[in-house]
C-alpha positions, 0 to 999 in steps of 0.5 A: 607407177612409182612416183618420183617423191615416193619413198622406196620400199620393199615390195615383197616382205622378206625378213631376214631373221639372222639379222633382226636376231643378232639387232634385236635385244641392243635396239630394244635396250636403247631408252633414252637417246631421244631426249640425249638427241633432242637436245642435240638437235639445237643447234645453239645447244650443240654449239654450247656442247662442242664450245665444253667439248673443248674447255671447261667455261664460264657461263660468261665465256659460254655467253660470249661463245655462242653471242647471247645474253649470260640469261641464254647462255645458262638456259641452255647449261641447265638444260645440259646439266639437267640432263647429265651432259654437263656439269659445274663446279663455283669458284668465288663469284664464278660457276664453270661448266664442262663435259660431265662425260668426254666420252661424248667426244666423238659425238660431236666430232663425227657430227661437225664432219658429217656436216663439213662433208656435206657441205662439200660439193660433189666430186671434192 
């Protein structure tokens, strides 16, 4: 008898060949997604990236937004920069960061939308 904590799995092996053949090439070509998702898995980095999706910000602004020191903000910005998610420019003594590619905005928005919906009471 199955325990309630068991994860449901098929009772028989039945591969849907057409579906597998249609999805396999794209799934096999996914390389590097884990690195990006791992960076986004950190709440602080996600917050930084979201803030950058709304406005170009100097390091001091990022630190204030995430309520940290500039050293902590710099650390997270450096990781995002090295991963190709953020870019920067210098203006005098200030360094401004922005999204490297605005195409990530929908991913950030969808994640926030998903989190908001999870927090809603059932039937709301």
